[in-house]
ROPA-343110 format. One record per residue: x, y, z of N, C-alpha, C, O in turn; residue in three letters. Coordinates in steps of 0.2 Angstrom, whole numbers, padded with zeros to 4 digits, always signed. Layout:
# ROPA-343110
XYZXYZXYZXYZALA...
//
This chain:
# ROPA-343110
+0909+0871+0953+0902+0873+0957+0898+0867+0956+0896+0864+0951MET+0895+0865+0962+0890+0860+0962+0883+0862+0959+0882+0868+0959ALA+0879+0857+0957+0873+0859+0954+0869+0863+0959+0865+0867+0956ASP+0869+0862+0965+0865+0865+0970+0868+0873+0971+0864+0877+0973SER+0874+0874+0968+0876+0881+0969+0875+0885+0962+0877+0891+0962ASP+0873+0881+0957+0871+0885+0951+0866+0890+0951+0861+0889+0955ALA+0867+0895+0947+0862+0900+0947+0855+0898+0944+0856+0894+0939LEU+0850+0900+0946+0843+0897+0944+0841+0902+0938+0842+0908+0938LEU+0837+0899+0933+0834+0903+0928+0827+0904+0930+0823+0899+0929SER+0825+0910+0932+0818+0910+0934+0813+0912+0928+0815+0915+0923PHE+0807+0909+0929+0802+0910+0924+0797+0916+0926+0796+0916+0933SER+0795+0920+0923+0796+0921+0916+0802+0926+0914+0802+0931+0917PRO+0806+0923+0910+0812+0927+0907+0810+0927+0900+0806+0924+0897ALA+0814+0932+0896+0812+0932+0889+0812+0925+0885+0808+0924+0881PRO+0817+0921+0888+0817+0914+0885+0813+0909+0889+0813+0903+0887GLU+0809+0911+0894+0806+0906+0898+0800+0904+0894+0797+0906+0890ALA+0797+0898+0897+0791+0895+0893+0785+0899+0895+0785+0902+0899PRO+0780+0898+0890+0774+0901+0891+0768+0896+0890+0770+0891+0887THR+0762+0898+0891+0756+0894+0889+0757+0887+0892+0759+0886+0898GLY+0756+0882+0888+0756+0875+0890+0763+0873+0893+0763+0869+0898GLU+0768+0875+0890+0775+0874+0892+0776+0876+0899+0779+0873+0903GLU+0773+0882+0901+0774+0885+0907+0770+0881+0912+0773+0880+0918LEU+0765+0879+0911+0761+0874+0915+0765+0868+0917+0765+0866+0922ILE+0767+0865+0911+0771+0859+0913+0778+0860+0917+0779+0856+0921ARG+0781+0866+0916+0787+0868+0920+0785+0869+0927+0788+0867+0931THR+0779+0872+0928+0777+0874+0935+0775+0867+0938+0777+0866+0944TYR+0772+0862+0935+0770+0856+0938+0777+0852+0940+0777+0849+0946GLN+0782+0852+0936+0788+0849+0937+0791+0852+0943+0794+0849+0948ARG+0792+0859+0943+0795+0863+0948+0791+0862+0955+0794+0861+0960VAL+0785+0863+0955+0781+0862+0961+0781+0855+0964+0780+0854+0970ALA+0783+0850+0959+0784+0843+0962+0790+0842+0966+0791+0837+0969GLY+0794+0847+0966+0800+0847+0971+0798+0848+0978+0802+0847+0983GLN+0792+0851+0979+0790+0852+0986+0787+0845+0989+0783+0842+0986MET+0790+0844+0995+0788+0838+0999+0781+0840+1003+0781+0845+1006VAL+0776+0836+1001+0769+0838+1004+0766+0832+1008+0767+0827+1006ARG+0764+0834+1014+0760+0828+1018+0754+0827+1014+0751+0831+1010PRO+0752+0820+1015+0746+0818+1011+0740+0817+1016+0741+0814+1022VAL+0734+0819+1015+0728+0819+1019+0722+0817+1015+0722+0817+1009ALA+0717+0815+1019+0711+0813+1016+0706+0818+1019+0705+0819+1025VAL+0702+0822+1015+0697+0826+1017+0690+0822+1016+0689+0819+1011VAL+0686+0823+1022+0680+0819+1022+0675+0824+1024+0676+0828+1028THR+0669+0823+1021+0663+0827+1023+0657+0823+1023+0657+0817+1020CYS+0651+0825+1025+0645+0821+1024+0640+0825+1019+0640+0831+1019LEU+0637+0821+1015+0632+0824+1010+0626+0820+1012+0625+0815+1010ARG+0622+0824+1016+0616+0820+1019+0619+0816+1024+0623+0818+1029GLY+0618+0810+1024+0621+0805+1028+0627+0801+1025+0630+0797+1029ARG+0628+0802+1019+0633+0798+1015+0640+0802+1016+0641+0808+1014GLN+0645+0798+1018+0652+0801+1018+0655+0802+1011+0654+0797+1007PRO+0659+0807+1010+0662+0808+1004+0669+0809+1006+0671+0813+1011HIS+0674+0807+1002+0681+0808+1004+0686+0808+0998+0684+0806+0992ALA+0691+0812+0998+0696+0813+0993+0703+0814+0996+0704+0817+1001ILE+0708+0811+0993+0715+0812+0995+0717+0819+0992+0716+0821+0987THR+0721+0822+0997+0724+0829+0995+0731+0829+0997+0733+0826+1002VAL+0735+0834+0994+0741+0836+0996+0742+0843+0996+0748+0846+0997ASP+0737+0847+0995+0737+0854+0996+0732+0857+1001+0727+0858+1000SER+0735+0857+1007+0732+0859+1013+0737+0863+1018+0743+0861+1017PHE+0734+0867+1022+0739+0870+1027+0735+0872+1033+0729+0873+1033LEU+0740+0873+1038+0737+0877+1044+0738+0884+1043+0743+0887+1042ASP+0732+0888+1044+0732+0895+1042+0733+0899+1048+0737+0904+1047VAL+0730+0897+1054+0731+0901+1060+0731+0897+1066+0727+0892+1066SER+0734+0899+1071+0734+0896+1077+0728+0899+1082+0726+0896+1087TYR+0726+0905+1080+0722+0909+1085+0717+0913+1081+0719+0919+1079ASP+0711+0910+1079+0709+0904+1081+0712+0898+1076+0713+0900+1071PRO+0712+0892+1079+0715+0887+1075+0711+0886+1068+0705+0885+1068PRO+0714+0887+1063+0711+0887+1056+0715+0883+1051+0721+0883+1051THR+0712+0879+1047+0715+0875+1042+0712+0877+1035+0706+0879+1035MET+0715+0876+1029+0712+0877+1023+0715+0871+1018+0720+0868+1019ALA+0711+0869+1014+0712+0864+1009+0710+0866+1002+0705+0869+1001VAL+0714+0864+0997+0712+0866+0990+0709+0860+0986+0712+0854+0986SER+0703+0861+0984+0699+0856+0980+0698+0858+0973+0696+0864+0972ILE+0698+0854+0968+0697+0855+0961+0689+0857+0961+0685+0854+0963TYR+0688+0863+0959+0681+0866+0959+0676+0862+0955+0670+0862+0957SER+0678+0858+0950+0673+0854+0946+0672+0847+0948+0669+0843+0945GLY+0675+0846+0954+0674+0839+0957+0668+0838+0961+0665+0842+0963SER+0666+0831+0961+0660+0829+0965+0662+0831+0972+0657+0832+0976ARG+0668+0830+0974+0670+0832+0981+0668+0839+0983+0665+0841+0988MET+0670+0843+0978+0668+0850+0980+0661+0852+0980+0658+0856+0984MET+0657+0848+0976+0650+0849+0976+0647+0847+0983+0643+0850+0986GLU+0650+0842+0986+0648+0840+0993+0651+0845+0998+0647+0846+1002SER+0657+0848+0997+0659+0853+1002+0655+0859+1001+0655+0863+1006LEU+0652+0860+0996+0648+0867+0995+0642+0867+0999+0640+0872+1002GLU+0639+0861+1001+0633+0860+1005+0635+0858+1012+0631+0858+1017ILE+0641+0855+1013+0643+0853+1020+0644+0858+1025+0646+0864+1023ALA+0643+0857+1031+0644+0861+1037+0651+0860+1040+0654+0864+1043GLU+0653+0854+1039+0659+0852+1043+0663+0847+1038+0661+0844+1034ALA+0670+0847+1040+0674+0842+1036+0680+0840+1041+0681+0843+1046MET+0683+0834+1040+0689+0832+1043+0694+0832+1038+0694+0830+1033THR+0700+0833+1041+0707+0832+1037+0711+0827+1041+0713+0828+1047ILE+0712+0821+1038+0715+0816+1041+0722+0816+1038+0723+0814+1032SER+0728+0818+1041+0734+0817+1039+0736+0810+1039+0737+0807+1045VAL+0737+0807+1034+0738+0800+1034+0745+0798+1036+0750+0801+1036LEU+0745+0792+1040+0752+0789+1042+0755+0786+1036+0752+0784+1031ALA+0762+0785+1037+0766+0782+1032+0763+0775+1029+0764+0773+1023ALA+0760+0771+1034+0757+0765+1032+0751+0765+1028+0748+0760+1026GLU+0748+0771+1027+0742+0772+1024+0742+0774+1016+0737+0777+1014GLN+0747+0772+1013+0748+0774+1006+0742+0771+1002+0740+0774+0997LYS+0740+0765+1004+0735+0761+1000+0728+0766+1000+0724+0766+0996ASN+0727+0769+1006+0721+0773+1007+0722+0779+1003+0717+0781+0999VAL+0728+0782+1003+0729+0788+0998+0728+0786+0991+0725+0790+0987ALA+0730+0781+0989+0729+0779+0982+0722+0777+0980+0720+0779+0975GLN+0719+0774+0985+0712+0772+0983+0707+0778+0983+0703+0779+0978TRP+0708+0783+0988+0704+0789+0988+0706+0794+0983+0703+0799+0982LEU+0712+0793+0980+0715+0798+0975+0713+0796+0968+0715+0800+0963GLY+0711+0790+0967+0709+0788+0960+0703+0792+0957+0698+0793+0961GLU+0703+0794+0951+0697+0797+0948+0692+0792+0947+0693+0786+0947PRO+0686+0795+0948+0680+0791+0946+0678+0787+0952+0674+0781+0951GLY+0679+0789+0958+0677+0785+0964+0670+0784+0964+0666+0789+0962GLN+0667+0779+0967+0660+0779+0968+0657+0784+0972+0661+0786+0977PRO+0651+0787+0971+0648+0792+0975+0646+0790+0982+0647+0793+0987LEU+0644+0783+0982+0642+0781+0989+0646+0774+0990+0648+0771+0986TYR+0648+0773+0996+0652+0768+0999+0659+0768+0998+0663+0763+0999GLY+0662+0774+0996+0669+0775+0995+0673+0773+1001+0679+0771+1001VAL+0670+0774+1007+0674+0773+1013+0672+0766+1016+0675+0764+1022LEU+0668+0762+1013+0666+0755+1016+0672+0751+1017+0672+0747+1022ASP+0677+0751+1013+0683+0747+1014+0689+0750+1018+0694+0747+1019ALA+0688+0756+1021+0693+0760+1024+0691+0761+1031+0685+0763+1033VAL+0695+0759+1036+0693+0760+1043+0693+0767+1045+0697+0771+1044PRO+0687+0769+1048+0685+0776+1050+0682+0776+1057+0680+0771+1060THR+0682+0782+1060+0679+0783+1066+0675+0790+1065+0677+0794+1060ALA+0671+0791+1069+0667+0798+1069+0670+0803+1073+0672+0802+1079ALA+0672+0809+1071+0674+0814+1074+0668+0817+1078+0663+0816+1077ALA+0670+0822+1083+0664+0825+1087+0659+0828+1083+0653+0828+1084PRO+0661+0831+1077+0656+0834+1072+0651+0829+1069+0646+0830+1066SER+0653+0822+1069+0649+0817+1066+0652+0815+1059+0650+0810+1057GLY+0657+0819+1057+0660+0817+1050+0666+0812+1052+0669+0812+1056VAL+0666+0807+1047+0671+0802+1048+0678+0804+1047+0679+0809+1043PRO+0683+0801+1050+0690+0802+1049+0693+0795+1048+0690+0790+1050TYR+0699+0795+1045+0703+0789+1044+0706+0787+1050+0710+0790+1053ILE+0704+0781+1052+0707+0778+1058+0714+0777+1057+0716+0775+1052ALA+0718+0778+1062+0726+0777+1062+0729+0782+1059+0736+0782+1058GLY+0726+0788+1057+0729+0793+1054+0734+0796+1059+0734+0796+1065ALA+0740+0800+1056+0745+0803+1060+0742+0809+1064+0744+0810+1070ALA+0737+0812+1061+0734+0818+1064+0727+0819+1061+0726+0817+1055ALA+0722+0822+1065+0716+0823+1062+0713+0830+1065+0714+0831+1071VAL+0710+0833+1060+0707+0840+1062+0700+0840+1060+0698+0838+1054PHE+0696+0841+1065+0689+0841+1064+0687+0849+1063+0688+0853+1068ASP+0684+0851+1058+0683+0858+1056+0676+0859+1054+0672+0856+1051CYS+0674+0865+1056+0668+0868+1054+0669+0873+1048+0674+0877+1049ARG+0666+0871+1043+0668+0875+1037+0666+0883+1038+0660+0884+1039ILE+0671+0887+1037+0669+0894+1038+0669+0898+1032+0666+0904+1031ALA+0673+0896+1026+0673+0900+1020+0675+0895+1014+0678+0890+1015ALA+0673+0898+1008+0675+0894+1002+0677+0900+0997+0674+0905+0996ARG+0683+0899+0995+0686+0905+0990+0688+0901+0984+0693+0897+0984LEU+0685+0903+0978+0688+0901+0972+0694+0904+0970+0694+0910+0970GLU+0699+0900+0968+0705+0903+0965+0707+0898+0959+0709+0893+0960VAL+0708+0902+0953+0709+0898+0947+0704+0892+0946+0698+0893+0946ALA+0707+0886+0946+0703+0880+0945+0701+0877+0951+0697+0872+0951THR+0703+0879+0957+0702+0876+0963+0698+0881+0968+0697+0887+0967HIS+0695+0878+0973+0692+0881+0978+0696+0880+0985+0697+0874+0987THR+0697+0885+0988+0700+0884+0995+0695+0884+1000+0691+0889+1001LEU+0694+0878+1004+0689+0877+1009+0693+0879+1015+0697+0875+1017VAL+0690+0884+1019+0693+0886+1025+0689+0883+1031+0683+0883+1031VAL+0692+0880+1036+0689+0877+1041+0691+0879+1048+0697+0879+1049GLY+0687+0881+1053+0689+0883+1059+0689+0876+1063+0685+0872+1063GLU+0695+0875+1066+0696+0868+1069+0692+0868+1076+0693+0872+1080VAL+0688+0863+1077+0684+0862+1083+0687+0857+1087+0685+0857+1093SER+0692+0853+1084+0695+0848+1088+0700+0845+1084+0700+0845+1078GLY+0706+0842+1087+0711+0839+1084+0714+0834+1088+0714+0834+1094CYS+0717+0829+1085+0721+0823+1089+0726+0820+1085+0727+0821+1078ALA+0731+0817+1088+0737+0814+1084+0738+0807+1087+0736+0805+1092GLU+0741+0803+1082+0743+0796+1084+0751+0797+1086+0755+0798+1082THR+0752+0797+1092+0759+0798+1095+0764+0793+1092+0762+0787+1092VAL+0769+0796+1089+0774+0791+1086+0773+0790+1078+0777+0787+1075GLY+0767+0791+1076+0766+0790+1069+0770+0795+1064+0770+0801+1066ALA+0772+0792+1059+0776+0796+1054+0771+0797+1048+0767+0793+1046ARG+0771+0804+1046+0766+0805+1041+0768+0803+1034+0774+0802+1032PRO+0763+0801+1030+0764+0800+1023+0766+0806+1019+0762+0811+1020LEU+0770+0806+1015+0772+0812+1011+0773+0810+1004+0774+0805+1002ALA+0772+0816+1000+0772+0815+0993+0777+0820+0990+0778+0825+0992ARG+0781+0817+0986+0787+0821+0982+0787+0818+0975+0788+0812+0974TRP+0787+0823+0971+0787+0822+0963+0781+0817+0962+0775+0819+0964GLN+0782+0811+0960+0776+0806+0958+0776+0801+0963+0773+0796+0962ASP+0780+0801+0969+0780+0795+0973+0778+0797+0980+0777+0803+0982GLY+0777+0792+0984+0776+0793+0991+0782+0790+0996+0786+0786+0994TYR+0782+0793+1002+0787+0791+1006+0785+0794+1013+0779+0795+1015GLY+0790+0795+1018+0789+0798+1024+0795+0801+1026+0800+0801+1023THR+0795+0804+1032+0801+0808+1035+0805+0803+1039+0802+0798+1042VAL+0811+0804+1041+0815+0800+1045+0815+0804+1052+0813+0809+1053THR+0818+0800+1057+0819+0803+1063+0823+0809+1064+0827+0811+1059GLY+0823+0813+1069+0827+0819+1070+0834+0817+1072+0838+0822+1073ARG
//
């Protein structure tokens, strides 16, 4: 029997990890999911704020709606609490450096996008130039779940870079998809 055919041991079972061990097991297992990488941007006053995320999804096609998960105690969430709009820029494979820069803890509150090529979406919120896809969203709801807040946005506009391959995250690394 190949490893892929082996029966799985689900948590929690009587011998399953609990507490901190369950959290570490969950992080490792969740790391098996391949996730696209994006940058969420909003304006705080006139200052753009941005953060790298890999926990976002399309919620609905009618009306077009996106959601993103942001750590509730972050400065970015403070900005999203008062923002009316946000952009979600799904990064292209060549934009790993942007993902790493905006994913570093302790980013400056002002000027974080000064070295990153951006353009303004119709809402006025910047997006990452050259991104594989961009969603311009009006923030419709915020829902606290555990340590994070789901920020829900109604899509007011979207665009793609034809032929761009998205940047993806798997376990602790970055990569992209291959052709069909």
